[in-house]
C-alpha positions as CSV (number, residue, x, y, z in Angstrom):
1,M,0.0,0.0,0.0
2,S,1.6,3.2,-1.2
3,N,0.5,6.5,0.3
4,F,-0.2,9.8,-1.5
5,D,-1.9,13.0,-0.4
6,Y,-4.0,13.2,-3.6
7,I,-4.8,10.6,-6.2
8,I,-6.1,11.8,-9.5
9,V,-8.1,9.2,-11.5
10,G,-7.7,10.0,-15.2
11,G,-4.8,11.7,-17.1
12,G,-6.9,13.6,-19.6
13,T,-7.8,17.3,-19.9
14,A,-8.8,17.8,-16.3
15,G,-6.3,15.3,-14.8
16,C,-3.3,17.0,-16.3
17,I,-4.3,20.4,-15.1
18,L,-5.0,19.0,-11.6
19,A,-1.6,17.2,-11.6
20,N,0.2,20.4,-12.3
21,R,-1.7,22.6,-9.8
22,L,-1.8,20.2,-6.9
23,S,1.9,19.4,-7.1
24,A,3.1,23.0,-7.7
25,S,3.8,23.9,-4.1
26,G,5.9,20.7,-3.5
27,K,4.0,20.1,-0.3
28,H,1.8,17.3,-1.5
29,R,2.5,13.9,-2.9
30,V,0.3,13.5,-6.0
31,L,-0.4,10.4,-8.0
32,M,-2.1,10.5,-11.4
33,L,-3.5,7.2,-12.8
34,E,-4.1,7.0,-16.6
35,A,-5.5,3.9,-18.3
36,G,-3.9,4.8,-21.6
37,G,-0.2,5.4,-22.4
38,E,2.1,8.3,-23.4
39,A,1.3,10.5,-26.4
40,K,3.9,9.2,-28.9
41,S,2.2,9.4,-32.3
42,M,3.7,11.7,-34.9
43,W,0.1,12.7,-35.7
44,I,-0.5,14.3,-32.3
45,N,1.5,17.5,-32.9
46,I,0.2,18.0,-36.4
47,P,-3.3,19.6,-36.1
48,A,-4.8,17.8,-39.1
49,G,-3.6,14.5,-37.6
50,F,-6.8,14.3,-35.7
51,T,-8.3,12.5,-38.7
52,K,-5.9,9.6,-38.0
53,L,-6.2,9.6,-34.3
54,L,-10.0,9.6,-34.1
55,V,-10.1,6.0,-35.5
56,N,-7.0,4.8,-33.6
57,P,-7.9,2.6,-30.6
58,R,-4.6,3.4,-29.0
59,Y,-5.7,7.0,-28.5
60,N,-9.5,6.7,-28.6
61,W,-11.7,4.6,-26.4
62,R,-14.1,4.3,-29.3
63,F,-17.3,4.2,-27.3
64,Q,-20.7,3.8,-29.0
65,T,-24.3,4.7,-28.1
66,E,-27.1,2.2,-27.7
67,P,-29.4,2.2,-30.7
68,E,-32.4,4.5,-30.1
69,A,-35.6,5.1,-31.9
70,N,-35.1,8.9,-32.0
71,T,-32.1,8.4,-34.3
72,Q,-33.6,5.5,-36.3
73,G,-31.9,2.7,-34.3
74,R,-28.4,3.7,-35.3
75,V,-25.3,3.1,-33.3
76,I,-23.4,6.4,-33.0
77,A,-19.7,6.8,-32.3
78,V,-18.7,8.5,-29.1
79,P,-14.9,9.1,-29.3
80,R,-13.0,9.8,-26.0
81,G,-9.3,10.5,-25.7
82,K,-7.2,7.7,-24.3
83,G,-3.7,8.4,-22.9
84,L,-2.0,11.3,-21.2
85,G,-3.7,14.4,-22.5
86,G,-7.1,12.7,-23.1
87,S,-9.3,14.3,-25.7
88,T,-6.9,17.3,-26.2
89,L,-4.8,14.8,-28.2
90,I,-7.5,13.9,-30.7
91,N,-10.1,16.7,-30.8
92,G,-10.6,19.4,-33.4
93,M,-8.9,21.9,-31.1
94,I,-11.7,24.4,-31.2
95,Y,-11.7,26.7,-28.2
96,A,-15.0,28.2,-27.1
97,R,-15.8,29.4,-23.6
98,G,-19.5,29.5,-24.3
99,Q,-21.8,32.4,-23.3
100,P,-21.5,34.3,-20.0
101,E,-25.2,33.5,-19.6
102,D,-24.4,29.8,-19.5
103,Y,-22.6,30.1,-16.2
104,D,-25.1,32.5,-14.8
105,C,-27.7,29.8,-15.6
106,W,-25.6,27.3,-13.6
107,E,-25.8,29.7,-10.7
108,K,-29.5,30.3,-11.0
109,S,-30.1,26.5,-11.1
110,G,-28.4,26.2,-7.7
111,A,-24.7,26.2,-8.5
112,Q,-23.8,29.3,-6.5
113,G,-20.1,30.3,-6.9
114,W,-20.2,29.1,-10.6
115,G,-21.7,32.2,-12.2
116,F,-19.7,33.9,-15.0
117,K,-18.2,36.4,-12.6
118,D,-16.8,33.5,-10.6
119,V,-15.5,31.4,-13.5
120,E,-14.2,34.2,-15.8
121,P,-10.9,34.6,-13.8
122,Y,-10.2,30.9,-14.4
123,F,-10.7,31.2,-18.2
124,K,-8.3,34.1,-18.1
125,K,-5.8,32.2,-15.9
126,L,-5.5,29.4,-18.4
127,E,-5.5,31.4,-21.7
128,N,-2.5,32.6,-23.6
129,Y,-4.2,34.5,-26.4
130,S,-2.1,37.4,-27.7
131,P,-4.7,39.3,-29.8
132,G,-7.1,39.4,-26.8
133,N,-8.4,42.4,-25.0
134,D,-8.9,42.7,-21.2
135,R,-11.6,40.1,-21.3
136,R,-9.0,37.5,-22.3
137,G,-6.0,35.9,-20.7
138,R,-2.6,36.5,-22.2
139,Q,-0.2,34.8,-20.0
140,G,-1.7,31.4,-19.2
141,P,-0.2,28.0,-20.1
142,M,-2.8,27.2,-22.8
143,Y,-1.7,28.8,-26.1
144,L,-4.5,29.8,-28.4
145,E,-4.5,31.1,-32.0
146,Q,-7.0,32.1,-34.5
147,V,-7.1,29.6,-37.4
148,R,-4.1,30.6,-39.5
149,E,-5.3,29.9,-43.1
150,R,-7.7,31.7,-45.3
151,F,-9.3,30.4,-48.5
152,P,-11.5,32.0,-51.1
153,V,-14.5,29.9,-50.4
154,S,-14.3,30.5,-46.6
155,D,-14.0,34.3,-47.1
156,A,-17.0,34.0,-49.5
157,F,-19.0,32.2,-46.8
158,L,-18.3,35.0,-44.3
159,Q,-19.5,37.5,-46.9
160,A,-22.6,35.4,-47.5
161,A,-23.4,35.4,-43.8
162,H,-23.0,39.2,-43.8
163,E,-25.4,39.4,-46.7
164,D,-27.9,37.3,-44.7
165,G,-27.7,39.8,-41.9
166,H,-25.2,38.3,-39.5
167,P,-22.3,40.4,-38.1
168,Y,-18.6,39.6,-38.3
169,N,-17.3,38.6,-34.8
170,E,-13.5,38.7,-34.4
171,D,-13.6,37.2,-30.9
172,Y,-16.6,35.1,-29.9
173,N,-14.9,34.5,-26.5
174,A,-14.8,38.1,-25.4
175,G,-18.4,38.4,-24.2
176,R,-20.7,38.6,-27.3
177,Q,-21.0,35.4,-29.2
178,D,-23.3,36.3,-32.1
179,G,-21.9,36.3,-35.6
180,F,-19.4,34.7,-37.9
181,G,-15.6,34.6,-38.1
182,Y,-12.6,32.3,-37.9
183,Y,-12.3,29.8,-35.1
184,Q,-9.8,30.0,-32.2
185,V,-7.9,26.8,-31.6
186,N,-5.5,25.4,-29.0
187,Q,-2.3,25.7,-31.1
188,N,1.1,27.3,-30.7
189,K,2.7,28.4,-33.9
190,G,0.7,26.0,-36.0
191,R,1.3,23.0,-33.7
192,R,-1.4,21.3,-31.6
193,W,-1.0,22.5,-28.0
194,S,-2.5,19.9,-25.6
195,V,-2.8,19.9,-21.8
196,V,0.3,17.7,-21.9
197,D,2.3,20.6,-23.4
198,A,0.6,23.3,-21.3
199,Y,0.4,21.6,-17.9
200,L,1.9,18.1,-17.6
201,N,5.3,18.6,-19.2
202,P,6.3,21.5,-17.0
203,A,5.4,19.4,-14.0
204,R,6.8,16.0,-14.9
205,N,10.1,16.4,-13.1
206,R,8.6,17.3,-9.8
207,K,9.7,14.8,-7.1
208,N,6.3,14.9,-5.5
209,L,4.4,14.0,-8.7
210,T,4.0,10.3,-9.8
211,I,2.4,9.4,-13.1
212,E,1.3,5.9,-13.8
213,T,0.2,5.0,-17.3
214,H,-1.6,1.8,-18.4
215,A,-3.1,1.8,-15.0
216,H,-6.8,0.8,-15.3
217,V,-8.7,1.8,-12.2
218,L,-10.9,-1.1,-11.0
219,R,-12.6,0.5,-8.0
220,L,-12.5,3.1,-5.4
221,D,-11.7,1.8,-1.9
222,L,-14.1,3.0,0.8
223,K,-13.9,2.7,4.6
224,G,-17.2,3.6,6.1
225,R,-18.2,7.0,4.6
226,R,-14.7,7.9,3.5
227,C,-12.9,7.1,0.3
228,V,-9.4,6.0,1.4
229,G,-7.8,5.0,-1.9
230,V,-7.9,3.3,-5.3
231,T,-7.3,-0.2,-6.7
232,Y,-6.0,-0.4,-10.2
233,R,-4.6,-3.0,-12.6
234,K,-1.4,-2.7,-14.5
235,G,0.5,-5.4,-16.4
236,G,-1.8,-8.1,-15.2
237,A,-1.3,-7.3,-11.5
238,E,-3.5,-5.3,-9.1
239,F,-2.2,-2.5,-6.9
240,S,-3.8,-0.5,-4.1
241,V,-2.8,3.0,-3.2
242,K,-4.0,5.1,-0.3
243,A,-5.1,8.8,-0.4
244,N,-4.3,10.6,2.8
245,I,-6.4,13.6,1.8
246,E,-8.6,12.9,-1.3
247,V,-9.2,10.9,-4.4
248,I,-10.2,13.2,-7.3
249,M,-12.2,11.7,-10.2
250,A,-11.1,13.2,-13.5
251,A,-12.0,10.3,-15.9
252,G,-14.6,12.3,-17.8
253,A,-18.4,12.3,-18.2
254,I,-18.4,8.7,-19.5
255,Q,-15.8,6.9,-17.3
256,T,-16.2,8.8,-14.0
257,P,-19.8,7.5,-13.5
258,Q,-18.6,4.1,-14.7
259,I,-15.9,3.8,-12.0
260,L,-18.2,5.1,-9.3
261,E,-20.8,2.5,-10.2
262,L,-18.1,-0.3,-10.3
263,S,-17.2,0.8,-6.8
264,G,-20.8,0.4,-5.6
265,I,-21.6,4.1,-5.7
266,G,-24.9,4.9,-7.5
267,N,-28.4,3.7,-8.0
268,P,-28.9,0.7,-5.7
269,A,-31.4,-1.0,-8.0
270,L,-29.0,-0.9,-10.9
271,L,-26.0,-2.0,-8.9
272,Q,-27.8,-4.9,-7.3
273,S,-29.1,-6.1,-10.6
274,L,-25.5,-6.5,-11.7
275,G,-24.4,-8.2,-8.6
276,I,-22.5,-5.2,-7.2
277,A,-22.6,-4.5,-3.5
278,V,-24.0,-1.1,-2.7
279,T,-21.4,0.9,-0.8
280,H,-23.1,4.3,-1.1
281,A,-26.6,5.0,-2.5
282,L,-26.5,7.9,-4.9
283,P,-29.1,7.6,-7.7
284,G,-27.9,10.6,-9.6
285,V,-24.7,8.9,-10.8
286,G,-24.9,8.4,-14.6
287,E,-28.0,10.5,-15.0
288,N,-28.3,14.0,-16.6
289,Y,-26.2,13.0,-19.6
290,I,-26.3,15.8,-22.2
291,D,-24.4,16.1,-25.5
292,H,-24.3,18.2,-28.6
293,F,-26.1,16.6,-31.5
294,A,-25.1,17.8,-35.0
295,T,-25.9,17.3,-38.6
296,R,-23.5,17.8,-41.5
297,M,-24.8,19.6,-44.7
298,N,-22.6,19.1,-47.8
299,W,-22.2,20.9,-51.1
300,R,-20.3,20.1,-54.2
301,V,-18.3,23.2,-55.2
302,K,-16.6,24.5,-58.3
303,D,-13.8,26.8,-59.5
304,T,-11.8,26.5,-56.2
305,L,-9.6,23.9,-54.6
306,T,-10.9,22.2,-51.4
307,L,-9.3,19.9,-48.9
308,N,-10.7,17.0,-50.9
309,E,-8.1,17.6,-53.6
310,L,-5.4,19.4,-51.5
311,S,-5.0,16.4,-49.3
312,R,-4.2,13.9,-52.1
313,G,-1.2,13.2,-54.3
314,W,1.4,15.8,-55.1
315,R,-0.6,18.5,-53.5
316,L,-0.5,16.6,-50.2
317,M,3.3,16.2,-50.5
318,R,3.6,20.0,-51.1
319,A,1.4,20.6,-48.0
320,V,3.6,18.3,-45.9
321,A,6.7,20.3,-47.0
322,E,5.0,23.6,-46.3
323,Y,4.0,22.4,-42.8
324,Y,7.4,21.2,-41.8
325,A,9.1,24.3,-43.3
326,R,6.8,27.0,-42.0
327,K,4.0,25.4,-39.9
328,R,1.5,26.7,-42.3
329,G,-1.0,25.3,-44.8
330,I,-3.8,22.7,-44.6
331,L,-2.0,20.5,-42.0
332,T,-2.7,23.3,-39.4
333,L,-6.5,22.8,-39.8
334,G,-8.8,21.1,-37.4
335,T,-12.5,20.4,-37.5
336,G,-13.7,23.9,-38.0
337,L,-12.5,26.8,-40.2
338,V,-15.2,29.4,-39.9
339,H,-17.6,29.7,-36.9
340,G,-21.1,30.9,-36.8
341,F,-23.3,31.5,-33.8
342,V,-26.9,32.4,-34.7
343,K,-30.4,32.8,-33.2
344,T,-32.9,30.5,-34.9
345,D,-35.6,32.7,-33.3
346,P,-35.1,36.5,-33.2
347,A,-36.9,36.6,-29.9
348,L,-34.0,34.7,-28.2
349,A,-31.6,36.7,-26.1
350,T,-28.5,34.8,-27.3
351,P,-27.6,32.4,-30.1
352,D,-28.9,28.8,-29.9
353,A,-27.1,27.3,-32.9
354,Q,-23.5,26.9,-33.9
355,Y,-22.0,26.3,-37.3
356,F,-18.7,24.7,-38.3
357,F,-17.7,25.6,-41.9
358,V,-14.9,23.7,-43.6
359,H,-14.0,23.5,-47.3
360,A,-14.1,19.7,-47.3
361,S,-16.8,17.0,-47.5
362,Y,-16.8,13.5,-46.2
363,A,-17.8,10.3,-48.1
364,N,-17.7,8.7,-44.6
365,A,-17.7,11.2,-41.7
366,A,-17.2,8.6,-39.0
367,E,-14.1,7.3,-40.7
368,R,-12.9,10.8,-41.9
369,K,-12.8,9.7,-45.5
370,L,-13.1,12.6,-47.9
371,D,-15.1,12.8,-51.1
372,R,-13.3,12.5,-54.4
373,H,-15.0,15.6,-55.8
374,P,-14.5,19.2,-54.5
375,G,-16.8,19.9,-51.6
376,M,-17.6,21.9,-48.4
377,T,-19.4,21.1,-45.2
378,I,-21.4,23.0,-42.7
379,G,-21.8,21.3,-39.3
380,V,-25.0,22.4,-37.6
381,A,-25.4,22.0,-33.8
382,Q,-27.9,23.1,-31.3
383,L,-26.1,24.9,-28.5
384,R,-28.2,24.1,-25.4
385,P,-30.1,20.8,-25.9
386,E,-32.9,19.9,-23.5
387,S,-32.9,16.2,-24.3
388,V,-31.3,14.3,-21.4
389,G,-30.0,10.7,-21.4
390,S,-27.9,8.5,-19.2
391,I,-24.6,6.6,-19.0
392,H,-24.5,3.4,-16.8
393,I,-22.4,0.3,-16.6
394,R,-23.9,-2.8,-18.3
395,S,-21.9,-5.3,-16.3
396,A,-19.5,-5.7,-13.3
397,D,-16.6,-6.1,-15.8
398,P,-14.4,-3.0,-15.4
399,L,-13.1,-3.4,-18.9
400,A,-16.5,-3.4,-20.5
401,G,-17.7,-0.1,-22.0
402,P,-20.8,1.5,-20.4
403,S,-24.3,1.7,-21.9
404,I,-24.6,5.2,-23.4
405,R,-28.1,6.4,-24.1
406,P,-28.1,10.1,-25.2
407,N,-31.9,10.3,-26.0
408,F,-31.1,12.8,-28.8
409,L,-34.0,14.9,-30.2
410,A,-36.4,13.8,-27.4
411,A,-37.3,17.4,-26.6
412,E,-39.5,19.4,-29.0
413,V,-37.3,22.5,-28.7
414,D,-34.3,20.4,-29.9
415,R,-36.2,19.2,-32.9
416,Q,-37.3,22.7,-33.8
417,C,-33.9,24.2,-33.4
418,I,-32.0,21.7,-35.5
419,V,-34.5,22.1,-38.3
420,R,-34.4,25.9,-38.3
421,S,-30.6,25.8,-38.0
422,M,-30.2,23.8,-41.2
423,Q,-32.7,26.0,-43.0
424,I,-30.7,29.1,-42.1
425,A,-27.4,27.4,-43.2
426,R,-29.0,26.7,-46.6
427,R,-30.2,30.2,-46.9
428,I,-26.7,31.6,-46.2
429,V,-25.2,29.4,-48.9
430,E,-27.8,30.6,-51.4
431,R,-26.6,34.3,-51.0
432,P,-24.8,35.9,-53.9
433,A,-21.4,35.7,-52.4
434,M,-21.4,31.9,-52.6
435,M,-22.9,31.6,-56.0
436,P,-19.5,31.5,-57.9
437,Y,-18.5,28.4,-55.8
438,V,-21.6,26.3,-55.3
439,E,-22.5,23.7,-57.8
440,S,-25.1,21.7,-55.9
441,E,-26.3,20.7,-52.4
442,T,-25.5,17.0,-52.0
443,S,-26.8,16.5,-48.5
444,P,-29.6,16.7,-47.5
445,G,-30.3,17.9,-51.1
446,A,-32.8,20.2,-52.7
447,A,-35.6,17.7,-52.4
448,V,-35.7,18.3,-48.6
449,Q,-38.0,21.3,-48.1
450,R,-40.6,20.4,-45.5
451,D,-39.9,20.6,-41.8
452,E,-40.7,16.9,-41.4
453,D,-38.2,16.1,-44.1
454,W,-35.5,18.1,-42.4
455,L,-36.1,16.4,-39.1
456,A,-36.1,13.0,-40.8
457,F,-32.7,13.8,-42.3
458,A,-31.4,14.8,-38.8
459,R,-32.7,11.6,-37.3
460,A,-31.0,9.5,-40.0
461,N,-27.7,11.3,-40.2
462,G,-27.0,13.3,-37.1
463,Q,-24.1,12.5,-34.8
464,T,-22.7,13.6,-31.5
465,I,-19.9,16.1,-31.7
466,Y,-18.3,14.6,-28.7
467,H,-19.2,16.9,-25.8
468,P,-20.6,14.6,-23.1
469,I,-21.3,16.4,-19.8
470,G,-23.5,16.2,-16.7
471,T,-23.4,12.6,-15.4
472,C,-22.2,13.6,-11.9
473,R,-23.7,17.0,-11.8
474,M,-23.1,19.6,-9.1
475,G,-26.0,21.0,-7.1
476,K,-27.7,21.3,-3.7
477,D,-30.7,19.1,-4.4
478,D,-31.1,15.4,-3.6
479,A,-30.4,14.3,-7.2
480,A,-27.0,16.1,-7.4
481,V,-23.9,13.9,-7.2
482,V,-21.5,16.5,-6.0
483,D,-21.8,19.6,-3.9
484,L,-20.8,23.1,-5.0
485,R,-17.2,22.4,-4.0
486,L,-17.3,19.2,-6.1
487,R,-17.2,16.9,-3.1
488,L,-19.2,13.7,-3.5
489,Q,-22.5,13.9,-1.6
490,G,-22.5,11.8,1.6
491,L,-18.8,10.8,1.4
492,T,-15.6,12.3,2.4
493,G,-12.2,12.1,0.7
494,L,-13.8,11.9,-2.8
495,R,-14.3,14.7,-5.3
496,V,-15.2,14.9,-9.0
497,A,-13.5,17.5,-11.3
498,D,-14.3,17.0,-14.9
499,A,-17.1,17.5,-17.5
500,S,-19.5,15.2,-15.5
501,V,-20.1,17.9,-12.9
502,M,-21.5,20.5,-15.3
503,P,-25.2,20.9,-14.5
504,K,-26.2,22.3,-17.9
505,M,-24.6,22.4,-21.4
506,V,-22.4,25.3,-22.4
507,S,-22.9,27.1,-25.7
508,G,-20.1,25.7,-27.7
509,N,-17.3,23.1,-27.7
510,T,-16.7,21.9,-24.1
511,Q,-13.0,21.6,-23.7
512,A,-12.5,25.2,-22.5
513,A,-15.2,24.7,-19.8
514,V,-13.5,21.5,-18.7
515,M,-10.2,23.4,-18.3
516,M,-12.0,26.0,-16.3
517,V,-13.6,23.4,-14.0
518,A,-10.2,21.8,-13.4
519,E,-8.5,25.1,-12.6
520,K,-11.3,26.1,-10.2
521,A,-11.4,22.7,-8.7
522,A,-7.6,22.8,-7.9
523,D,-8.2,26.0,-6.0
524,L,-11.1,24.5,-4.1
525,I,-9.1,21.4,-3.2
526,L,-6.1,23.3,-2.0
527,E,-8.3,25.7,0.0
528,D,-10.0,22.7,1.7
529,G,-6.6,21.1,2.3
530,R,-5.3,24.2,4.1
531,A,-8.5,24.3,6.2
532,R,-7.8,20.8,7.4
């Protein structure tokens, strides 16, 4: 039995931040356990390499949803990063805080201390964004850049959005989100900048920080109402480690509830049905699962080069040379080139839909295989879905993936929003600025005109865009899993600090919010440690 002050379960986005902050003073012995390995692929540092890593089981857990009637019985891929750095190794790098109103909504729903005035300092603390104003951080460890490349068709899309009445927005993270512009991404001089680069590497040589990879956590160890440590498997052997102060769950919105349930913490009826002894009844574990659901609209384009052609043959060789020589070109691109945040109803106070424009189109989006013909795509997502699902274990086997039931499009407001969002996207593409480039709409196609046809297209083709949250939500009510300091309800020595604690979805990609949660959690943990 080895002793540590803090044990962090999960070496992903939140885990790396916590490992850095909790070990910084040198006063505490910190252990971080990660089920995956080190980030060694050549594709990790190259931004466009995400297309390779998203289908690589070494770096992606490759979870899947259960088939559900709302999405025509399809099984939908749910990628999650595997290895040190987690999803910041394989994601599209888009950095979006969300709207200030999101966090004020958290506060109004019962999460006092998590309003925008409380969390904004943590966003600024982590950011290193040189063009920023006083609303942005400029000296944090997470380097951020605006997408570096410009293309004729992307500039035309911005002009078309302006013709449709939407403003240009240079910085959607500086307060006002409405409008269109180029995305901000976590990159440094054209290179992916993950939490390993920003937080873990600067802390690796600290004598009080121990990092164990390929360490699959089997269960949390409880003694009465206190979590006293963790048991994990590595290399075919089991090891137990003791936490003198706390165990911090940072395994993400999918695996944190899974590990809690495997430890007997959760809904007693579910646990007993699987033969797991109940150590602590907490029915909210695994509930309140929320994710962003998105459709992809595609067009065949003309009179311009797109990624479909630029990423093949001699053009690809030239792009590789350009990247290694200058860190420029198409290999610096992620999943989004141009952003759009729009209101599908003018009566709304803030945008409720997000667009991801890229001058590429996929023959197979799940496998990231591009079309042979020139194309462009607009990803369309509802920002704040009201449909709520669940994530629960399906067996007592710690190596089995959980049952993921997103319940997409269950709420009427979600169905209306996704339909209106796609209609607005089509309207923008039909504006004069885009006419020189657009040959035809290939998906869903001009035959789709009625609302019911749009909805049928969404049901048949929509996917998650990999933003699971909420499965161990914070709050003060009986259904909450953690309190407002992220301590597990009814237990001591156990805290959760990842996307699972978010009570409601944020308006945009979730990695920035996860980073903020981890930064704030580190302060809460150290404050409580000093109080002891």
